[in-house]
Structure formats: structure tokens, C-alpha cells
ChimeraX commands (.cxc) that place a marker at each C-alpha (Angstrom):
marker #1 position 117.08,123.87,84.30 radius 0.5
marker #1 position 120.02,123.71,86.65 radius 0.5
marker #1 position 120.33,126.06,89.56 radius 0.5
marker #1 position 122.15,126.37,92.82 radius 0.5
marker #1 position 121.68,123.52,95.25 radius 0.5
marker #1 position 121.94,124.56,98.89 radius 0.5
marker #1 position 123.21,121.15,100.04 radius 0.5
marker #1 position 126.13,121.09,97.62 radius 0.5
marker #1 position 127.62,124.50,98.41 radius 0.5
marker #1 position 125.50,126.20,95.71 radius 0.5
marker #1 position 126.79,124.08,92.85 radius 0.5
marker #1 position 124.55,123.50,89.87 radius 0.5
marker #1 position 122.46,120.37,90.22 radius 0.5
marker #1 position 119.71,118.35,88.59 radius 0.5
marker #1 position 117.22,115.89,90.01 radius 0.5
marker #1 position 115.60,112.96,88.20 radius 0.5
marker #1 position 112.03,112.10,89.16 radius 0.5
marker #1 position 111.16,108.56,88.05 radius 0.5
marker #1 position 107.84,106.71,88.03 radius 0.5
marker #1 position 108.20,102.93,87.71 radius 0.5
marker #1 position 105.96,99.91,87.67 radius 0.5
marker #1 position 106.21,97.10,90.20 radius 0.5
marker #1 position 109.16,95.50,88.34 radius 0.5
marker #1 position 111.24,98.68,88.22 radius 0.5
marker #1 position 110.59,99.48,84.55 radius 0.5
marker #1 position 110.58,103.29,84.11 radius 0.5
marker #1 position 107.26,104.70,82.92 radius 0.5
marker #1 position 107.90,108.41,83.31 radius 0.5
marker #1 position 110.98,110.60,83.84 radius 0.5
marker #1 position 111.05,114.31,84.62 radius 0.5
marker #1 position 114.17,116.46,85.09 radius 0.5
marker #1 position 114.00,119.36,87.58 radius 0.5
marker #1 position 116.52,121.70,89.18 radius 0.5
marker #1 position 118.01,120.39,92.41 radius 0.5
marker #1 position 116.59,123.15,94.59 radius 0.5
marker #1 position 112.99,122.66,93.44 radius 0.5
marker #1 position 110.90,120.76,95.97 radius 0.5
marker #1 position 109.51,117.31,95.08 radius 0.5
marker #1 position 105.91,118.33,95.71 radius 0.5
marker #1 position 105.96,120.80,92.81 radius 0.5
marker #1 position 106.86,118.15,90.22 radius 0.5
marker #1 position 104.67,115.20,91.25 radius 0.5
marker #1 position 101.88,116.10,88.81 radius 0.5
marker #1 position 104.36,116.36,85.93 radius 0.5
marker #1 position 105.69,112.88,86.67 radius 0.5
marker #1 position 102.24,111.30,86.93 radius 0.5
marker #1 position 100.97,113.08,83.79 radius 0.5
marker #1 position 104.07,112.12,81.78 radius 0.5
marker #1 position 103.38,108.37,81.79 radius 0.5
marker #1 position 104.14,106.91,78.37 radius 0.5
marker #1 position 101.84,103.87,78.59 radius 0.5
marker #1 position 98.08,104.11,78.94 radius 0.5
marker #1 position 96.62,102.90,82.20 radius 0.5
marker #1 position 94.71,99.61,81.89 radius 0.5
marker #1 position 90.95,99.90,82.12 radius 0.5
marker #1 position 88.43,97.45,83.48 radius 0.5
marker #1 position 87.40,94.70,81.04 radius 0.5
marker #1 position 83.90,95.22,79.59 radius 0.5
marker #1 position 82.68,91.81,80.77 radius 0.5
marker #1 position 82.90,92.99,84.39 radius 0.5
marker #1 position 79.76,95.05,84.14 radius 0.5
marker #1 position 78.15,94.68,87.53 radius 0.5
marker #1 position 79.50,96.41,90.58 radius 0.5
marker #1 position 79.46,93.14,92.54 radius 0.5
marker #1 position 82.00,91.61,90.14 radius 0.5
marker #1 position 84.15,94.75,90.15 radius 0.5
marker #1 position 84.54,94.72,93.91 radius 0.5
marker #1 position 86.49,91.48,93.76 radius 0.5
marker #1 position 88.93,92.86,91.19 radius 0.5
marker #1 position 91.54,95.50,91.83 radius 0.5
marker #1 position 89.96,98.49,90.11 radius 0.5
marker #1 position 92.26,101.15,91.57 radius 0.5
marker #1 position 95.88,101.70,90.71 radius 0.5
marker #1 position 98.13,102.18,93.69 radius 0.5
marker #1 position 100.96,104.70,93.82 radius 0.5
marker #1 position 103.71,104.40,96.44 radius 0.5
marker #1 position 105.31,107.75,97.19 radius 0.5
marker #1 position 108.16,109.06,99.28 radius 0.5
marker #1 position 107.68,110.96,102.56 radius 0.5
marker #1 position 108.56,114.16,100.74 radius 0.5
marker #1 position 105.17,113.99,99.02 radius 0.5
marker #1 position 103.12,113.77,102.23 radius 0.5
marker #1 position 100.87,116.81,101.92 radius 0.5
marker #1 position 97.16,117.27,101.45 radius 0.5
marker #1 position 97.34,118.96,97.99 radius 0.5
marker #1 position 99.51,116.12,96.62 radius 0.5
marker #1 position 97.09,113.49,97.90 radius 0.5
marker #1 position 94.19,115.36,96.32 radius 0.5
marker #1 position 95.95,115.64,92.95 radius 0.5
marker #1 position 96.88,111.95,92.97 radius 0.5
marker #1 position 93.35,110.82,93.82 radius 0.5
marker #1 position 91.96,113.21,91.18 radius 0.5
marker #1 position 94.04,111.33,88.59 radius 0.5
marker #1 position 92.61,107.98,89.70 radius 0.5
marker #1 position 95.40,106.62,91.90 radius 0.5
marker #1 position 95.36,105.47,95.50 radius 0.5
marker #1 position 98.33,107.17,97.21 radius 0.5
marker #1 position 100.44,105.20,99.70 radius 0.5
marker #1 position 102.65,107.63,101.58 radius 0.5
marker #1 position 104.46,106.64,104.79 radius 0.5
marker #1 position 103.25,108.40,107.90 radius 0.5
marker #1 position 105.33,111.44,108.78 radius 0.5
marker #1 position 105.51,111.95,112.51 radius 0.5
marker #1 position 105.06,115.38,113.98 radius 0.5
marker #1 position 107.77,117.16,115.94 radius 0.5
marker #1 position 107.88,115.84,119.48 radius 0.5
marker #1 position 105.85,112.72,118.74 radius 0.5
marker #1 position 107.25,109.51,120.19 radius 0.5
marker #1 position 108.05,106.41,118.14 radius 0.5
marker #1 position 105.53,104.42,120.19 radius 0.5
marker #1 position 102.65,106.51,118.85 radius 0.5
marker #1 position 104.07,106.08,115.35 radius 0.5
marker #1 position 104.04,102.28,115.65 radius 0.5
marker #1 position 100.35,102.33,116.53 radius 0.5
marker #1 position 99.51,104.07,113.25 radius 0.5
marker #1 position 101.53,101.70,111.07 radius 0.5
marker #1 position 99.83,99.74,108.35 radius 0.5
marker #1 position 100.10,95.96,108.05 radius 0.5
marker #1 position 103.23,94.60,106.39 radius 0.5
marker #1 position 101.42,93.79,103.14 radius 0.5
marker #1 position 100.57,97.46,102.59 radius 0.5
marker #1 position 103.95,98.94,103.52 radius 0.5
marker #1 position 105.89,101.14,101.18 radius 0.5
marker #1 position 107.66,99.49,98.25 radius 0.5
marker #1 position 110.15,102.31,97.73 radius 0.5
marker #1 position 113.10,99.96,97.11 radius 0.5
marker #1 position 111.88,99.30,93.55 radius 0.5
marker #1 position 112.37,102.95,92.61 radius 0.5
marker #1 position 115.71,103.08,94.43 radius 0.5
marker #1 position 116.86,100.06,92.42 radius 0.5
marker #1 position 115.86,101.83,89.19 radius 0.5
marker #1 position 117.81,104.91,90.32 radius 0.5
marker #1 position 120.79,102.64,90.89 radius 0.5
marker #1 position 120.43,101.28,87.36 radius 0.5
marker #1 position 120.45,104.85,86.06 radius 0.5
marker #1 position 123.56,105.73,88.06 radius 0.5
marker #1 position 125.47,102.87,86.42 radius 0.5
marker #1 position 125.53,104.88,83.19 radius 0.5
marker #1 position 128.65,107.02,83.30 radius 0.5
marker #1 position 127.14,109.99,81.48 radius 0.5
marker #1 position 124.31,110.21,84.02 radius 0.5
marker #1 position 126.30,109.87,87.23 radius 0.5
marker #1 position 127.96,113.25,86.62 radius 0.5
marker #1 position 126.14,115.69,84.37 radius 0.5
marker #1 position 128.48,117.03,81.71 radius 0.5
marker #1 position 125.80,118.32,79.32 radius 0.5
marker #1 position 124.93,121.99,79.50 radius 0.5
marker #1 position 121.60,121.76,77.68 radius 0.5
marker #1 position 118.64,120.15,79.38 radius 0.5
marker #1 position 117.47,118.56,76.13 radius 0.5
marker #1 position 120.73,116.65,75.74 radius 0.5
marker #1 position 120.66,115.39,79.32 radius 0.5
marker #1 position 116.99,114.42,79.04 radius 0.5
marker #1 position 117.79,112.53,75.83 radius 0.5
marker #1 position 120.49,110.56,77.64 radius 0.5
marker #1 position 118.08,109.79,80.48 radius 0.5
marker #1 position 115.50,108.52,77.98 radius 0.5
marker #1 position 118.18,106.44,76.24 radius 0.5
marker #1 position 119.16,104.89,79.57 radius 0.5
marker #1 position 115.47,104.16,80.27 radius 0.5
marker #1 position 115.16,102.36,76.94 radius 0.5
marker #1 position 118.31,100.33,77.68 radius 0.5
marker #1 position 116.91,99.41,81.12 radius 0.5
marker #1 position 113.62,98.35,79.54 radius 0.5
marker #1 position 115.48,96.28,76.94 radius 0.5
marker #1 position 117.59,94.56,79.59 radius 0.5
marker #1 position 114.61,93.89,81.84 radius 0.5
marker #1 position 112.08,92.69,79.27 radius 0.5
marker #1 position 114.08,91.16,76.44 radius 0.5
marker #1 position 117.11,89.80,78.27 radius 0.5
marker #1 position 115.21,88.83,81.40 radius 0.5
marker link #1:1,2 radius 0.2
marker link #1:2,3 radius 0.2
marker link #1:3,4 radius 0.2
marker link #1:4,5 radius 0.2
marker link #1:5,6 radius 0.2
marker link #1:6,7 radius 0.2
marker link #1:7,8 radius 0.2
marker link #1:8,9 radius 0.2
marker link #1:9,10 radius 0.2
marker link #1:10,11 radius 0.2
marker link #1:11,12 radius 0.2
marker link #1:12,13 radius 0.2
marker link #1:13,14 radius 0.2
marker link #1:14,15 radius 0.2
marker link #1:15,16 radius 0.2
marker link #1:16,17 radius 0.2
marker link #1:17,18 radius 0.2
marker link #1:18,19 radius 0.2
marker link #1:19,20 radius 0.2
marker link #1:20,21 radius 0.2
marker link #1:21,22 radius 0.2
marker link #1:22,23 radius 0.2
marker link #1:23,24 radius 0.2
marker link #1:24,25 radius 0.2
marker link #1:25,26 radius 0.2
marker link #1:26,27 radius 0.2
marker link #1:27,28 radius 0.2
marker link #1:28,29 radius 0.2
marker link #1:29,30 radius 0.2
marker link #1:30,31 radius 0.2
marker link #1:31,32 radius 0.2
marker link #1:32,33 radius 0.2
marker link #1:33,34 radius 0.2
marker link #1:34,35 radius 0.2
marker link #1:35,36 radius 0.2
marker link #1:36,37 radius 0.2
marker link #1:37,38 radius 0.2
marker link #1:38,39 radius 0.2
marker link #1:39,40 radius 0.2
marker link #1:40,41 radius 0.2
marker link #1:41,42 radius 0.2
marker link #1:42,43 radius 0.2
marker link #1:43,44 radius 0.2
marker link #1:44,45 radius 0.2
marker link #1:45,46 radius 0.2
marker link #1:46,47 radius 0.2
marker link #1:47,48 radius 0.2
marker link #1:48,49 radius 0.2
marker link #1:49,50 radius 0.2
marker link #1:50,51 radius 0.2
marker link #1:51,52 radius 0.2
marker link #1:52,53 radius 0.2
marker link #1:53,54 radius 0.2
marker link #1:54,55 radius 0.2
marker link #1:55,56 radius 0.2
marker link #1:56,57 radius 0.2
marker link #1:57,58 radius 0.2
marker link #1:58,59 radius 0.2
marker link #1:59,60 radius 0.2
marker link #1:60,61 radius 0.2
marker link #1:61,62 radius 0.2
marker link #1:62,63 radius 0.2
marker link #1:63,64 radius 0.2
marker link #1:64,65 radius 0.2
marker link #1:65,66 radius 0.2
marker link #1:66,67 radius 0.2
marker link #1:67,68 radius 0.2
marker link #1:68,69 radius 0.2
marker link #1:69,70 radius 0.2
marker link #1:70,71 radius 0.2
marker link #1:71,72 radius 0.2
marker link #1:72,73 radius 0.2
marker link #1:73,74 radius 0.2
marker link #1:74,75 radius 0.2
marker link #1:75,76 radius 0.2
marker link #1:76,77 radius 0.2
marker link #1:77,78 radius 0.2
marker link #1:78,79 radius 0.2
marker link #1:79,80 radius 0.2
marker link #1:80,81 radius 0.2
marker link #1:81,82 radius 0.2
marker link #1:82,83 radius 0.2
marker link #1:83,84 radius 0.2
marker link #1:84,85 radius 0.2
marker link #1:85,86 radius 0.2
marker link #1:86,87 radius 0.2
marker link #1:87,88 radius 0.2
marker link #1:88,89 radius 0.2
marker link #1:89,90 radius 0.2
marker link #1:90,91 radius 0.2
marker link #1:91,92 radius 0.2
marker link #1:92,93 radius 0.2
marker link #1:93,94 radius 0.2
marker link #1:94,95 radius 0.2
marker link #1:95,96 radius 0.2
marker link #1:96,97 radius 0.2
marker link #1:97,98 radius 0.2
marker link #1:98,99 radius 0.2
marker link #1:99,100 radius 0.2
marker link #1:100,101 radius 0.2
marker link #1:101,102 radius 0.2
marker link #1:102,103 radius 0.2
marker link #1:103,104 radius 0.2
marker link #1:104,105 radius 0.2
marker link #1:105,106 radius 0.2
marker link #1:106,107 radius 0.2
marker link #1:107,108 radius 0.2
marker link #1:108,109 radius 0.2
marker link #1:109,110 radius 0.2
marker link #1:110,111 radius 0.2
marker link #1:111,112 radius 0.2
marker link #1:112,113 radius 0.2
marker link #1:113,114 radius 0.2
marker link #1:114,115 radius 0.2
marker link #1:115,116 radius 0.2
marker link #1:116,117 radius 0.2
marker link #1:117,118 radius 0.2
marker link #1:118,119 radius 0.2
marker link #1:119,120 radius 0.2
marker link #1:120,121 radius 0.2
marker link #1:121,122 radius 0.2
marker link #1:122,123 radius 0.2
marker link #1:123,124 radius 0.2
marker link #1:124,125 radius 0.2
marker link #1:125,126 radius 0.2
marker link #1:126,127 radius 0.2
marker link #1:127,128 radius 0.2
marker link #1:128,129 radius 0.2
marker link #1:129,130 radius 0.2
marker link #1:130,131 radius 0.2
marker link #1:131,132 radius 0.2
marker link #1:132,133 radius 0.2
marker link #1:133,134 radius 0.2
marker link #1:134,135 radius 0.2
marker link #1:135,136 radius 0.2
marker link #1:136,137 radius 0.2
marker link #1:137,138 radius 0.2
marker link #1:138,139 radius 0.2
marker link #1:139,140 radius 0.2
marker link #1:140,141 radius 0.2
marker link #1:141,142 radius 0.2
marker link #1:142,143 radius 0.2
marker link #1:143,144 radius 0.2
marker link #1:144,145 radius 0.2
marker link #1:145,146 radius 0.2
marker link #1:146,147 radius 0.2
marker link #1:147,148 radius 0.2
marker link #1:148,149 radius 0.2
marker link #1:149,150 radius 0.2
marker link #1:150,151 radius 0.2
marker link #1:151,152 radius 0.2
marker link #1:152,153 radius 0.2
marker link #1:153,154 radius 0.2
marker link #1:154,155 radius 0.2
marker link #1:155,156 radius 0.2
marker link #1:156,157 radius 0.2
marker link #1:157,158 radius 0.2
marker link #1:158,159 radius 0.2
marker link #1:159,160 radius 0.2
marker link #1:160,161 radius 0.2
marker link #1:161,162 radius 0.2
marker link #1:162,163 radius 0.2
marker link #1:163,164 radius 0.2
marker link #1:164,165 radius 0.2
marker link #1:165,166 radius 0.2
marker link #1:166,167 radius 0.2
marker link #1:167,168 radius 0.2
marker link #1:168,169 radius 0.2
marker link #1:169,170 radius 0.2
marker link #1:170,171 radius 0.2
view
């Protein structure tokens, strides 16, 4: 599960893919080799969610009442996931993808500003980055010493449970 990473002079590397809720509580974690592209593991992360997605309450039976409620679940993704197959897979699983616009080569920043969404719909990527920071505070995860993937994945899951305990129980 570790292989040569071209950015680190071909050293062995691992990447953690984390799906969190709006408070930064980890819902899904997948470990991949460092040289595997993000697009190839997005379906594994979305399918590995531990908690069931909430459904619409049965008392909202008419479509007029459902329009007022938020019936879709939104998924904020990184720019690395901005491709048509990823968007199709995410929408097939019932999510609304929010991926920042990736400008084309030679396109000016002025044209990019015209396509921007309003500030309320902008990317909320900092929540995931904060969760990554919480993971990096664990000494065993900052540098991978384990040779087996199962051991490292167990430590990542243990750190997720500690993060959940600190966030929910301790406040």
C-alpha cells in the first residue's frame, strides 16, 4: 500500500483521504499510496461512510413541502476532484458536488472572477484541513513507522475515535 512518491525523491509514502461532516468529525477514512491520484479513490471514501445518511421525514409527503427543506446532501471537494466522471459518480450517490472552478491554461483571473459563486456557496475546505491537522498531532501518524497497512489503518481509526470523543463528549 506504500509506493514511490515522485515528489519526495521516490520515498515510500501514504495518503489519508478523509470525509468529514460540517463540524470536522471524521465519517470515512481511506488509506492510499502517495502516487495514486485523488480521483481514483473518491468513490471509496464516499462509499466507506460509517453513519447512514439521514432520509426525509415521512410527514413531508408532498413535493411542495419538500422544496422548502434541504433534501440534498452537499459535498465540498478539492480542485483535484474536478472532472466529469467524479461529478457523475458523486451525483449518482445522491450528493450535490461543490468543486471550485479550475481555470484553463491561459485564462485570465478576471474571467475566473466572473464565474465565482456567491460567498455563501464557497468551498468550506478548511474544515477538512483542520481535521487533517488534528490527525497530524498524533505522533504515530505524523511519520509512518508501521510496515503493514492494517496496523497503520488501525492507528488512523483510533485517532478518529479520539477526535470524535474530544469533539462530542468534551466539547
